[in-house]
Backbone as CSV, one residue per row, in Angstrom:
resi,resn,N_x,N_y,N_z,CA_x,CA_y,CA_z,C_x,C_y,C_z
1,MET,23.097,71.650,143.683,23.886,72.119,142.210,24.857,72.990,142.949
2,THR,25.572,73.455,142.294,26.465,74.399,142.901,26.475,75.252,141.768
3,ALA,27.491,76.467,141.611,27.391,77.868,140.824,27.664,76.963,139.318
4,SER,28.577,76.307,139.032,29.085,75.673,137.890,27.656,74.997,137.187
5,GLY,26.604,74.351,138.281,25.558,73.541,137.241,25.865,71.706,137.794
6,ARG,27.199,71.688,138.594,27.503,70.141,139.070,27.270,70.070,140.453
7,ALA,26.820,68.631,140.486,26.234,68.414,141.739,27.194,68.267,142.622
8,ASN,26.906,68.460,143.799,28.210,68.424,144.964,27.828,67.213,145.527
9,ARG,28.594,66.436,145.670,28.734,65.079,146.353,29.240,65.408,147.572
10,GLY,29.747,65.843,147.947,30.484,66.381,149.336,31.637,65.514,149.876
11,PRO,31.827,65.406,150.969,33.068,64.783,151.598,33.021,63.142,150.894
12,LYS,31.994,62.946,150.781,32.484,61.229,149.923,33.120,61.028,149.469
13,ALA,32.905,62.384,148.236,33.953,62.400,146.665,35.175,62.462,147.163
14,ALA,35.538,63.171,148.355,37.002,63.297,148.507,37.732,62.618,148.294
15,ALA,38.337,61.471,147.859,39.182,60.522,148.177,39.062,60.392,146.311
16,GLY,37.712,60.319,145.327,37.788,59.962,144.609,38.577,61.641,143.806
17,ASN,37.735,62.400,144.439,38.574,63.749,143.826,40.437,63.543,143.945
18,ARG,40.726,63.476,144.917,42.075,63.524,144.962,42.718,62.700,143.520
19,ALA,42.420,61.360,143.905,42.714,60.952,143.291,42.559,61.175,141.637
20,ALA,42.021,61.744,141.170,41.397,62.250,139.861,42.593,63.339,139.531
21,LEU,42.463,64.122,140.737,43.735,65.461,140.675,44.947,64.891,140.172
22,ILE,45.477,63.944,141.084,46.779,63.652,141.006,47.079,62.835,139.675
23,ARG,46.368,62.036,138.871,46.328,61.594,137.626,46.415,62.346,136.794
24,ALA,45.305,63.467,136.703,45.216,64.299,135.764,45.906,65.721,135.850
25,ALA,46.850,65.643,137.183,48.247,66.206,136.948,48.833,65.740,136.561
26,ARG,49.575,64.721,136.602,50.631,63.338,135.917,50.375,64.338,134.337
27,GLU,48.849,63.554,134.011,48.865,63.382,132.482,49.395,65.380,131.934
28,VAL,48.735,65.977,132.828,48.585,67.582,132.142,50.267,68.067,132.492
29,PHE,50.810,67.944,133.149,52.048,68.054,133.551,53.334,67.690,132.527
30,ALA,52.781,66.264,132.295,53.673,65.562,131.062,53.223,66.215,130.140
31,GLU,52.055,66.876,129.411,51.802,67.367,127.973,52.119,68.880,128.346
32,ASN,52.063,69.713,128.989,52.503,70.764,128.533,53.309,71.659,130.188
33,GLY,53.896,70.907,130.578,54.951,71.580,131.453,54.290,71.270,132.503
34,PHE,55.345,72.099,133.466,55.023,72.326,135.454,54.671,73.489,135.452
35,GLU,54.602,74.248,134.484,54.264,75.754,134.736,52.776,75.781,134.233
36,VAL,51.853,74.671,133.801,51.074,74.825,133.315,49.469,75.512,134.243
37,ALA,48.595,76.276,133.994,47.738,76.582,135.006,46.604,75.741,135.512
38,LEU,46.850,75.482,136.902,46.254,75.054,137.632,44.713,74.518,136.903
39,SER,44.165,75.560,136.628,43.061,75.242,136.301,42.473,74.467,134.934
40,SER,43.878,73.937,134.117,43.449,72.566,133.491,43.791,71.960,133.994
41,ILE,44.021,71.601,135.220,44.520,70.245,135.696,42.854,70.287,136.427
42,ALA,42.133,71.007,137.025,40.988,71.210,138.018,39.949,70.310,136.519
43,ARG,39.853,70.904,135.544,38.902,70.757,134.921,39.393,69.464,133.934
44,ALA,40.083,69.034,133.730,41.033,67.650,133.351,40.548,66.713,134.121
45,ALA,40.598,67.023,135.327,40.033,65.870,136.381,38.635,65.873,136.740
46,GLY,38.107,67.193,136.164,36.670,67.088,136.123,35.725,67.594,137.921
47,VAL,37.061,68.549,138.263,36.395,69.210,139.487,36.654,70.503,139.386
48,GLY,36.010,71.332,140.563,36.158,73.123,140.523,37.465,73.299,141.010
49,GLN,38.210,74.373,140.537,39.287,74.654,141.242,39.482,74.540,142.892
50,GLY,38.236,75.497,143.375,38.152,74.985,144.893,38.449,73.749,145.237
51,VAL,38.092,72.411,144.419,38.238,71.480,144.932,39.705,71.100,144.942
52,LEU,40.060,71.557,143.738,41.812,71.569,143.840,42.118,72.012,145.092
53,TYR,41.529,73.539,145.100,42.773,74.331,145.996,42.667,73.712,147.731
54,ARG,41.522,72.657,147.927,41.360,72.217,149.134,42.284,70.855,149.579
55,HIS,42.195,70.132,148.078,43.229,69.424,148.386,44.588,69.368,147.989
56,PHE,44.760,70.564,147.676,46.629,71.136,147.158,46.618,72.245,146.977
57,PRO,46.780,73.084,148.268,47.160,74.365,148.156,48.038,75.214,147.191
58,THR,49.207,74.269,147.110,49.786,74.852,146.462,50.410,74.035,145.093
59,ARG,50.906,74.651,144.315,51.481,73.556,143.057,52.446,72.934,143.787
60,GLU,53.272,73.183,144.558,53.849,72.249,145.237,53.625,71.424,145.592
61,SER,52.467,71.007,146.542,51.778,69.916,146.889,51.216,68.976,146.295
62,LEU,50.847,69.396,145.389,50.218,68.611,144.026,51.246,68.400,143.564
63,ALA,52.259,68.621,142.884,53.788,68.067,142.514,54.150,67.085,143.227
64,LEU,54.212,67.623,144.681,54.738,66.193,145.678,53.805,65.262,145.862
65,ALA,52.477,65.186,145.845,51.392,64.355,145.453,52.041,63.038,144.308
66,VAL,52.015,63.792,143.080,52.735,62.804,142.020,54.034,62.404,142.279
67,PHE,54.758,62.985,142.568,56.503,62.610,142.544,56.298,61.679,143.837
68,GLU,55.061,61.678,144.609,55.359,60.163,145.619,54.541,59.148,145.115
69,GLU,53.788,59.326,144.674,53.641,58.281,143.505,54.839,57.320,143.055
70,ASN,55.205,58.596,142.163,56.755,58.148,141.353,57.908,57.427,142.094
71,ILE,58.212,57.757,143.368,58.816,57.580,144.227,58.439,56.204,145.006
72,VAL,56.778,55.872,145.337,56.779,54.419,145.203,57.155,53.664,144.258
73,GLU,56.674,54.040,143.173,57.094,52.518,142.115,58.373,52.018,141.792
74,VAL,59.260,53.392,142.559,60.666,53.504,142.766,61.215,52.295,143.581
75,GLU,60.599,52.299,144.706,60.854,51.581,145.933,60.409,50.522,145.345
76,THR,59.355,50.187,145.092,58.950,48.857,144.444,59.874,48.373,144.043
77,VAL,60.399,48.741,142.679,61.235,48.148,142.075,62.972,47.828,142.887
78,ALA,63.030,48.810,143.806,64.369,48.472,144.679,63.910,47.714,145.662
79,GLY,62.788,47.485,145.880,62.758,46.001,147.098,62.733,44.702,146.498
80,ASP,63.080,44.945,145.381,63.393,43.329,144.954,64.537,42.995,144.669
81,THR,64.918,42.088,145.250,66.142,41.598,145.910,66.802,41.097,144.858
82,GLY,65.947,40.914,143.410,66.431,40.223,142.217,66.937,41.433,141.551
83,SER,66.841,42.655,141.667,66.784,43.644,140.713,68.110,44.328,141.175
84,THR,68.742,44.824,140.354,69.852,46.509,140.247,69.835,47.419,140.259
85,VAL,70.645,48.051,140.674,70.933,49.392,140.462,70.484,50.206,139.120
86,ASP,70.756,49.320,137.950,70.711,49.547,136.743,68.657,49.678,136.574
87,ASP,68.710,48.457,137.058,66.684,48.373,137.200,66.045,49.821,137.646
88,VAL,66.715,49.942,138.870,66.058,51.424,139.590,66.136,52.123,138.964
89,LEU,67.442,52.623,138.196,67.727,53.683,137.561,67.108,53.916,136.395
90,ALA,66.633,53.083,135.743,65.708,52.551,134.190,64.356,52.854,134.524
91,VAL,63.889,52.659,135.820,62.158,52.950,136.352,62.877,54.789,136.196
92,ILE,63.857,55.162,137.459,64.173,56.718,137.334,63.770,57.137,135.987
93,VAL,64.881,56.707,134.975,64.799,57.677,133.653,63.517,57.653,133.280
94,ASP,62.825,56.687,133.156,61.557,56.957,132.294,61.260,57.658,133.018
95,GLN,60.127,57.960,134.227,59.820,58.662,135.280,60.330,60.021,134.893
96,LEU,61.208,60.075,134.487,62.404,61.912,134.411,61.424,61.862,132.591
97,THR,61.173,60.616,131.593,61.030,61.546,130.334,59.938,61.731,130.402
98,THR,58.770,61.158,131.436,57.000,61.109,131.183,56.707,61.760,132.305
99,SER,57.562,62.417,133.368,56.957,63.105,134.604,57.364,64.527,134.830
100,ALA,56.806,65.657,134.481,57.257,67.009,134.365,57.259,67.078,136.100
101,ALA,56.230,66.563,137.172,56.103,66.862,138.316,57.220,65.943,138.966
102,PHE,57.829,65.131,138.205,59.084,64.296,138.949,60.407,65.415,138.642
103,ILE,60.377,65.612,137.333,61.225,66.145,136.623,61.960,67.957,137.678
104,ALA,60.358,68.462,137.916,60.480,69.737,138.707,60.464,69.618,139.703
105,MET,60.573,68.226,140.770,60.617,67.973,142.519,62.058,67.906,142.361
106,PHE,62.633,67.458,141.632,64.224,66.389,141.655,65.570,67.265,141.868
107,ASP,65.459,67.859,142.941,66.537,68.320,143.244,67.228,67.958,144.291
108,PRO,68.027,67.008,144.423,68.508,66.800,145.984,69.786,67.353,146.337
109,THR,70.105,69.077,145.832,71.135,69.467,146.112,70.281,71.036,146.566
110,GLY,70.653,71.988,147.618,70.526,73.000,147.593,68.741,73.093,147.941
111,THR,68.254,72.189,148.435,66.685,72.997,148.964,66.525,72.550,150.617
112,ASP,65.513,73.288,150.864,65.639,73.470,152.282,64.054,72.920,152.779
113,ASP,62.919,72.899,151.876,61.338,72.358,151.487,62.103,70.652,152.674
114,PRO,61.403,70.792,153.934,61.881,69.312,154.338,60.898,67.884,153.381
115,ARG,60.089,68.315,152.716,59.033,67.507,152.406,59.908,67.089,151.013
116,LEU,60.639,67.575,150.576,61.911,67.402,149.042,62.722,66.702,149.718
117,LEU,63.371,67.344,151.302,64.611,66.754,151.525,64.337,65.214,152.109
118,GLU,63.219,65.139,152.447,62.917,63.083,152.816,62.570,62.911,152.094
119,VAL,61.652,62.677,150.506,61.975,62.309,149.552,63.533,61.727,148.862
120,SER,64.312,63.400,148.426,65.724,62.775,148.199,66.529,61.905,148.913
121,LEU,66.329,61.854,150.562,67.009,60.898,151.450,66.213,59.479,151.176
122,ARG,64.653,59.872,151.021,64.294,58.260,150.703,64.910,57.523,149.303
123,LEU,65.552,58.473,148.548,65.868,57.984,147.208,67.440,57.434,147.728
124,ILE,68.196,58.551,148.323,69.491,58.122,148.487,69.451,57.216,148.929
125,THR,68.616,56.566,150.293,68.874,55.216,151.033,68.676,53.844,150.374
126,LEU,67.726,54.059,149.333,67.172,53.244,148.632,68.373,52.623,147.496
127,LEU,68.710,53.700,146.965,70.041,53.245,145.965,71.390,53.260,146.708
128,GLY,71.703,53.375,148.324,72.675,53.334,148.912,72.706,51.706,149.530
129,ARG,71.414,51.296,149.755,71.163,49.932,149.871,71.777,48.799,148.690
130,LYS,71.159,49.120,147.601,71.720,48.286,146.847,73.410,48.771,145.744
131,LEU,72.977,49.811,146.367,74.856,49.621,145.764,75.669,48.835,147.264
132,GLU,75.651,48.967,148.234,75.809,47.821,148.890,76.384,46.623,148.877
133,ASP,75.134,46.117,148.068,75.196,44.458,147.686,76.223,44.225,146.291
134,PRO,77.275,43.848,146.263,77.614,43.698,145.037,76.859,42.914,143.387
135,ARG,76.002,42.345,144.143,74.933,41.423,142.576,74.099,42.605,142.922
136,GLN,73.498,43.286,143.481,72.488,44.642,143.010,73.057,45.483,142.505
137,ARG,74.196,45.873,142.798,75.143,46.588,142.420,75.227,46.989,140.678
138,GLY,74.801,46.008,140.355,74.968,46.131,138.440,76.539,46.437,138.283
139,ALA,76.849,47.474,137.156,77.730,47.836,136.392,78.261,48.786,136.808
140,ILE,77.579,49.718,138.003,78.123,50.394,138.799,79.224,50.742,139.388
141,ARG,80.543,51.501,138.745,81.586,51.366,139.728,81.803,51.213,141.265
142,PRO,82.736,50.649,141.265,82.952,50.563,142.937,83.042,52.036,143.886
143,ASP,83.268,53.325,143.494,83.823,54.444,143.775,82.537,55.057,143.812
144,VAL,81.668,54.769,142.721,80.111,55.751,142.950,79.713,55.841,143.938
145,THR,78.859,56.681,144.817,77.905,56.698,145.818,76.646,57.130,145.601
146,ALA,75.778,56.814,146.392,74.435,57.022,146.143,74.012,58.407,145.609
147,SER,74.754,58.905,146.315,74.603,60.818,145.882,75.618,61.122,144.864
148,ASP,76.037,60.628,144.223,77.174,60.622,142.732,75.556,60.031,141.478
149,VAL,75.003,59.232,142.116,73.794,58.695,140.926,72.782,59.590,141.133
150,LEU,72.478,60.171,142.562,71.199,61.338,142.506,71.456,62.344,141.692
151,ILE,72.854,62.794,141.445,73.565,64.251,140.839,73.735,63.529,139.608
152,ALA,73.719,62.647,139.036,73.814,61.795,137.829,71.993,62.249,136.952
153,VAL,71.348,61.879,138.219,69.694,61.781,137.467,69.622,63.090,137.513
154,ALA,69.952,63.808,138.422,69.658,65.489,138.852,69.729,66.526,137.366
155,MET,71.114,65.917,137.165,71.780,66.590,135.746,70.628,66.534,134.534
156,LEU,70.192,64.920,134.347,69.533,64.191,132.940,67.902,65.036,133.778
157,ALA,67.636,65.097,135.090,66.040,66.159,134.861,66.517,67.661,134.045
158,ALA,67.539,68.127,134.595,67.914,69.775,134.288,67.780,69.702,132.580
159,VAL,68.276,68.493,131.900,68.028,68.517,130.471,66.459,68.313,130.459
160,MET,65.445,67.539,130.994,64.562,67.028,130.142,63.274,68.545,130.920
161,VAL,63.621,68.860,131.553,62.883,70.474,131.608,62.876,71.535,130.350
162,LYS,64.234,71.457,129.621,64.071,71.867,128.356,63.904,71.574,127.056
163,THR,63.470,70.275,127.364,63.503,69.261,126.077,61.884,69.146,125.968
164,ASP,61.649,69.076,124.528,60.019,69.523,124.024,59.509,68.132,124.575
165,VAL,58.278,67.525,124.144,57.784,66.814,124.511,57.704,65.765,123.817
166,GLN,57.761,66.074,122.658,58.062,65.287,121.167,59.382,64.737,121.694
167,SER,60.634,64.717,121.483,61.857,64.604,122.043,62.752,63.999,122.746
168,LYS,61.430,64.099,124.190,62.180,63.681,125.386,63.046,62.272,125.893
169,ARG,62.031,61.140,125.179,62.301,59.170,124.825,63.615,59.291,123.953
170,ARG,63.766,60.373,123.003,65.131,60.526,122.475,66.559,61.152,123.891
171,VAL,66.220,62.419,123.684,67.187,62.896,124.191,67.452,62.072,125.525
172,ALA,66.269,61.454,126.406,66.594,61.278,127.541,67.491,59.925,127.607
173,ALA,67.488,58.624,126.432,68.115,58.117,126.297,69.336,58.000,126.134
174,GLN,69.753,59.532,124.811,71.542,59.711,124.874,71.658,60.815,125.974
175,ALA,70.911,61.320,126.710,71.424,61.617,127.554,71.991,61.117,129.182
176,TRP,71.346,60.132,129.123,71.522,59.035,130.355,72.850,58.092,129.700
177,ALA,72.936,57.934,128.314,73.617,56.740,127.986,75.221,57.782,127.863
178,LEU,75.303,58.840,128.028,76.074,59.633,128.514,76.795,59.715,129.867
179,LEU,75.724,59.735,130.872,76.142,59.943,132.560,76.392,58.398,132.672
180,GLU,75.711,57.087,131.922,76.084,56.559,132.344,77.177,55.742,132.390
181,ARG,78.337,55.997,130.907,79.634,56.050,131.221,80.406,56.661,132.117
182,GLY,79.726,57.439,132.606,80.831,57.858,134.053,80.267,56.973,135.116
183,LEU,79.289,56.718,135.194,78.983,55.617,136.342,79.573,54.346,136.466
184,THR,79.390,54.194,135.184,79.748,52.159,135.420,81.002,51.672,134.722
185,CYS,81.521,50.542,135.212,82.559,49.663,134.455,82.477,49.289,133.143
186,SER,83.491,50.194,132.505,83.397,49.901,131.064,84.788,49.549,130.423
């Protein structure tokens, strides 16, 4: 038993603890914002703070783990040759609406964190591939680049950071509709 009264399950529990922390972080960040106390994430995951810090020494490392799961979902949709840029953007907009970690980590400009640069590069690459194929481009104008799309998404992320949880879906839909008008042929 540990000082907290919990049984110490040792190294064999590491993978489960990590997964529980990422799940809890996604939920707690979504409900309370990115600046929530990390102790509340540990509590929600059913682990102590020491376990949280062993897996994720910083808030950013925890957010990157959540962010990585979001990117994998985006890459899965983008990997479908039948999907369009519009389909990929729908997933990204949905994630921006529900994931504070995704919002907080989404800044394709002005970062020197190599982990964030790598993720931004992955997004630019997958959007670029979609935009190269006229069938996958969807309604996006021919002169719009992957970087342009990421800037529009970053603009939406900036709005989402300041939007209360109850209004996020409505505001995201309204803001994205405005941004989409600038990106598409109409």
